[in-house]
C-alpha positions in Angstrom: 6.6 1.0 -23.1 3.9 3.5 -21.9 3.5 2.4 -17.8 -0.2 2.2 -16.0 1.1 -0.5 -13.3 2.0 2.2 -10.8 -0.5 0.8 -7.8 2.3 -2.6 -8.3 5.2 -0.4 -8.3 5.8 2.7 -9.4 8.7 4.0 -12.3 9.9 5.6 -13.9 11.3 6.9 -9.9 12.3 10.3 -10.0 16.5 10.7 -10.8 17.4 11.5 -7.4 16.1 8.6 -6.0 18.7 6.1 -8.6 21.8 8.2 -8.1 21.0 8.2 -4.4 20.9 4.8 -4.6 23.8 4.4 -6.9 25.7 7.2 -4.7 25.1 5.3 -2.4 25.9 1.9 -3.1 29.8 3.1 -4.0 30.4 4.9 -1.3 29.2 3.9 1.8 27.1 0.7 1.9 28.1 -1.2 5.0 26.6 -2.5 7.8 24.7 -0.2 9.9 25.1 -0.1 13.9 27.8 -3.3 13.4 31.1 -1.2 13.3 32.0 2.2 14.4 33.8 2.5 11.4 33.1 5.6 8.9 30.8 3.4 6.6 28.9 2.0 9.0 28.1 5.0 10.7 27.1 6.8 7.4 24.4 4.1 6.6 23.1 4.7 10.2 22.4 8.2 9.7 20.5 6.8 6.6 18.0 5.0 8.9 18.2 8.1 11.2 17.0 10.5 8.2 14.8 8.6 7.0 12.9 7.4 10.7 12.6 11.5 10.7 11.5 12.1 7.4 8.8 9.5 7.8 7.6 11.0 10.5 8.0 14.6 9.2 5.5 13.4 6.1 2.9 11.7 8.3 3.5 13.4 11.1 3.7 10.2 13.9 4.5 10.0 17.2 8.6 10.2 17.0 10.9 8.3 14.5 12.0 5.4 16.5 8.5 4.0 16.3 9.1 3.8 12.6 9.8 0.5 11.4 11.8 -0.9 8.4 10.1 -4.1 6.3 11.1 -5.5 3.4 7.6 -4.0 2.0 3.5 -3.6 3.6 2.8 -7.4 2.5 6.0 -8.3 5.8 4.4 -4.7 7.7 0.2 -6.4 7.6 1.8 -9.6 9.2 4.0 -7.2 11.5 1.6 -5.9 12.8 -1.1 -8.4 12.5 0.6 -11.4 14.2 2.0 -9.5 16.7 -1.1 -8.1 18.7 -3.9 -10.5 18.2 -3.9 -13.3 20.4 -5.8 -16.8 21.1 -10.3 -16.0 21.4 -10.0 -12.4 19.6 -12.4 -10.9 17.0 -10.5 -8.9 14.5 -12.8 -6.7 12.0 -11.8 -6.5 7.7 -13.4 -6.1 4.7 -14.0 -7.5 1.2 -11.6 -4.7 -0.3 -8.5 -5.9 1.2 -5.2 -8.0 -0.5 -4.8 -10.7 0.2 -1.9 -9.5 2.5 -4.6 -9.2 5.1 -6.8 -10.9 4.3 -4.6 -14.7 3.7 -3.3 -13.5 7.2 -6.3 -13.2 8.8 -8.4 -16.2 7.3 -5.7 -18.4 7.8 -6.0 -17.3 11.9 -9.7 -18.0 11.6 -8.8 -20.8 10.0 -6.8 -22.5 12.9 -9.3 -21.7 15.4 -6.9 -18.6 17.0 -9.5 -15.6 16.1 -13.1 -14.7 15.2 -13.5 -13.1 11.9 -15.6 -10.1 10.7 -15.7 -9.5 7.2 -17.9 -5.8 6.2 -19.0 -5.6 2.8 -18.3 -2.9 1.1 -21.0 -0.5 -1.2 -19.6 0.1 -4.7 -16.4 -0.1 -3.1 -17.1 1.9 -0.3 -16.7 0.8 3.4 -19.7 2.6 5.4 -18.1 3.7 9.0 -21.5 2.4 11.0 -21.0 -0.9 9.2 -17.3 -1.4 11.0 -18.4 0.6 14.0 -21.7 -1.8 14.5 -19.1 -4.7 14.3 -17.5 -4.1 16.7 -17.4 -6.1 20.0 -16.5 -6.8 23.7 -13.9 -9.3 22.3 -13.2 -6.8 19.3 -8.9 -6.4 19.5 -8.4 -5.4 16.1 -9.6 -4.1 12.8 -7.4 -4.4 9.5 -9.2 -2.0 6.6 -7.6 -0.3 3.3 -7.0 2.7 3.2 -7.6 2.8 -0.4 -8.9 -0.1 -2.2 -6.1 -1.7 -5.0 -8.7 -3.1 -7.0 -11.2 -0.2 -7.3 -8.9 2.6 -5.9 -12.2 4.3 -3.8 -10.4 5.5 -0.9 -11.9 4.6 2.7 -13.1 7.7 5.4 -10.7 5.9 8.2 -11.1 8.9 10.1 -14.7 8.1 11.3 -14.3 4.0 11.4 -10.5 4.9 13.1 -12.0 7.6 16.0 -15.1 4.6 16.8 -12.6 1.6 16.9 -10.8 4.0 19.6 -13.1 4.6 21.6 -14.1 0.9 22.0 -11.0 0.6 23.3 -9.5 -2.0 20.1 -6.5 -0.6 17.7 -6.7 -0.2 13.9 -4.3 -1.2 11.5 -4.2 0.7 8.2 -2.9 -0.4 4.7 -1.7 2.6 3.2 -0.3 0.7 0.2 -2.3 2.4 -2.0 -2.3 6.3 -0.5 1.3 6.5 1.6 3.0 9.5 -0.6 -0.8 10.6 -3.1 -2.8 11.4 0.3 -2.2 13.2 3.7 -2.4 11.0 6.3 -2.0 13.1 10.0 -1.2 10.4 12.8 -1.2 13.8 15.0 -4.9 14.1 13.6 -6.6 10.6 13.4 -5.7 8.0 15.5 -4.6 5.0 14.1 -2.4 2.4 16.2 -0.6 1.3 12.7 -0.2 2.4 9.5 2.0 0.0 7.2 2.7 0.8 3.6 4.9 -0.3 0.5 8.6 2.2 0.1 8.2 1.2 -4.0 4.5 2.5 -4.9 3.8 6.2 -4.5 6.7 7.0 -2.2 9.4 5.8 -5.5 11.6 3.8 -3.6 12.4 0.6 -4.7 11.1 -3.2 -4.4 12.0 -4.6 -1.0 11.2 -1.2 1.4 8.4 -0.9 3.8 7.0 0.6 6.6 5.3 0.5 9.5 4.2 3.1 11.8 3.8 1.4 16.1 1.9 3.9 17.7 2.1 4.5 21.7 -0.4 2.2 22.8 1.1 -0.7 20.6 3.0 -3.2 22.1 3.8 -5.9 19.6 5.9 -9.6 19.9 8.6 -10.0 17.3 8.0 -11.9 14.7 11.5 -11.6 13.5 14.8 -12.3 16.0 18.5 -11.7 15.2 21.4 -9.6 15.4 20.5 -5.8 16.4 23.7 -3.9 16.1 23.2 -1.7 19.0 22.6 -4.1 21.7 24.3 -7.4 21.3 24.5 -8.8 24.6 20.5 -9.8 25.7 18.9 -13.2 25.4 16.5 -11.7 23.5 15.8 -9.1 21.1 15.1 -5.9 23.0 12.0 -4.3 24.4 13.3 -0.7 22.4 12.6 0.5 19.8 12.5 0.3 16.2 15.5 -3.1 17.1 12.7 -4.8 18.7 10.8 -5.3 15.1 14.4 -4.5 12.7 16.2 -8.2 13.7 19.1 -8.8 11.2 20.2 -6.5 8.2 17.9 -4.4 6.8 18.2 -3.2 3.2 20.3 0.2 3.3 20.8 0.1 0.2 17.1 0.5 -0.6 17.1 3.0 2.3 18.6 5.6 0.8 16.5 5.2 -2.5 13.1 5.7 0.0 15.1 8.5 1.6 15.4 10.2 -1.6 11.9 9.4 -2.6 10.6 10.5 0.7 12.5 14.0 0.0 11.0 14.5 -3.3 6.9 14.0 -2.0 8.0 16.3 0.0 9.1 18.7 -2.2 6.4 18.6 -4.2 3.5 17.5 -1.5 1.3 15.2 -1.7 -2.3 16.0 -3.8 -0.7 17.3 -6.5 0.0 13.4 -7.4 -3.5 12.3 -6.7 -4.9 15.0 -9.1 -2.3 14.3 -11.3 -3.6 11.1 -11.5 -7.4 11.2 -11.4 -7.3 13.7 -13.6 -6.0 11.1 -16.0 -8.2 8.8 -15.1 -11.0 10.8 -15.7 -10.7 10.8 -19.5 -10.4 6.9 -19.1 -13.9 6.9 -17.4 -15.1 9.3 -19.7 -14.6 6.9 -22.4 -15.9 4.2 -20.7 -18.5 6.0 -21.1 -19.0 6.3 -24.0 -18.6 2.9 -24.9 -20.9 1.7 -22.3 -22.7 -1.4 -24.6 -18.8 -2.9 -24.3 -16.8 -1.5 -21.0 -18.1 -0.7 -18.0 -15.9 0.6 -14.8 -15.9 -1.9 -11.0 -17.1 0.6 -8.8 -18.0 3.9 -7.9 -16.6 7.0 -9.4 -15.8 9.9 -7.6 -12.5 11.8 -8.0 -12.9 13.9 -4.5 -12.3 10.3 -3.1 -9.9 8.5 -5.6 -6.5 7.4 -6.3 -4.5 7.1 -9.5 -5.9 2.9 -9.3 -8.8 2.1 -12.0 -10.1 -1.0 -12.8 -12.2 -1.7 -15.9 -14.8 -4.4 -16.4 -14.3 -5.5 -19.8 -16.6 -6.9 -22.9 -17.9 -9.9 -23.0 -15.4 -12.8 -24.2 -12.2 -10.7 -24.0 -10.8 -11.6 -20.8 -8.6 -9.9 -19.1 -5.2 -11.5 -19.1 -5.6 -11.4 -23.0 -6.2 -8.1 -23.6 -3.7 -7.1 -20.3 -1.3 -10.0 -23.2 -2.4 -7.6 -26.0 -1.8 -4.0 -24.6 1.7 -5.4 -24.3 2.9 -7.0 -27.1 0.6 -4.6 -29.6 0.5 -1.0 -28.6 4.0 -1.5 -25.9 1.2 -0.3 -22.7 1.7 -1.9 -19.0 -1.3 -2.5 -17.4 -2.0 -5.4 -14.5 -4.8 -7.6 -15.8 -6.8 -10.2 -13.2 -7.6 -10.8 -9.4 -4.8 -7.6 -8.7 -4.3 -10.2 -4.7 -7.8 -9.5 -3.5 -10.5 -12.0 -4.9 -13.1 -10.4 -2.2 -13.8 -7.3 -4.2 -13.9 -9.7 -7.7 -16.5 -12.1 -5.7 -18.5 -9.4 -4.7 -18.3 -7.4 -8.2 -19.0 -10.4 -10.0 -15.8 -9.9 -12.1 -14.2 -13.2 -10.2 -12.6 -15.3 -11.2 -11.8 -14.0 -14.6 -10.7 -10.2 -12.5 -10.4 -6.8 -14.0 -8.0 -5.1 -16.2 -6.4 -2.5 -13.8 -5.1 1.0 -15.3 -2.8 3.0 -12.8 -1.0 6.3 -14.2 2.0 7.7 -12.0 3.5 11.1 -11.8 5.3 10.9 -14.9 2.3 10.1 -17.5 0.8 12.0 -19.6 -2.6 12.9 -21.5 -0.9 11.0 -24.5 -0.4 7.7 -22.5 -3.7 8.0 -21.9 -4.6 8.5 -25.1 -2.5 5.5 -27.2 -4.2 3.3 -24.2 -7.3 3.8 -25.2 -7.2 3.6 -29.5 -5.2 0.7 -27.9 -8.9 -0.6 -26.3 -11.0 0.9 -29.4 -8.4 -1.5 -31.9 -8.7 -4.3 -29.9 -12.8 -3.9 -28.6 -13.1 -3.4 -33.0 -10.3 -6.4 -34.1 -11.7 -9.0 -31.3 -16.1 -7.9 -31.4 
């Protein structure tokens, strides 16, 4: 199988991730912070070490501000529902994944908040338009760093600065950028940063993190055991325990730790460049077959991550092409709406969606050639 669906979940993982998870599960897995025996202490060290690696990679305020979550959706919901209050105004965009769009729309429909959705232009947000949408009641701006459908990198630095100047908070969905784009929390005034562990940080599914900056106080939405403090009647105030009720996925975090080490050793930018260079071959092929194929959004290699959506030929549904790629050519991609209906409506590809491919660090030019030959064969056979 040629796997080109890394924007959903990276595969394969570096070998060190598999080894770390297997070794930890066989020798050290226990409940961190709940007991004083050596296995529990080893589990606690895994959590501590991984928080330090996250803080090192993203240059956060301190390791204890990193909250382990189930995934990016969990982190985004934790941030949104832990911050906004009745009567608040929230700004988002038409690029967002449903993990941002749905909780905000639900709060809007319930009459809790008012919501402004800023429209993108060819896949990019204009910082001036986001800034113009800020009102005295704006509490939160929640936007993606890299659009999961289009792969376009957003100008979060000027947006974050404008939000900070207005006294509001900004939440960045870094699901498609964490691990392949340099994110410097010491330089960019980001209040909350959410991402999964299972994409470009190469951990397993069931892992993720939320960074909570020093300006932010969140209400916990999951309450329970925290290990270190069992005496208080309610959730303790100290981070990270305030937001981490219940037993964490320690085995998964052991894998995430190994993935972070791999990223730190390799460097962030080389991963993005490798993937964008592979996508350039697809862009060039599409340009040569523009009578049937197209790409969604603008293509700027300097402002793009390794995800690209193709507009399919008329009469060929993305879902059908995806099935043919899988069954006839052993190529895995992602057809459909990609949990982001607003941008597909904007692009005119709703409700069928598009054909998204997203190479990873272990893909080669030969893999892309097989994919393009398959598209050519499908086009020739069906049109």
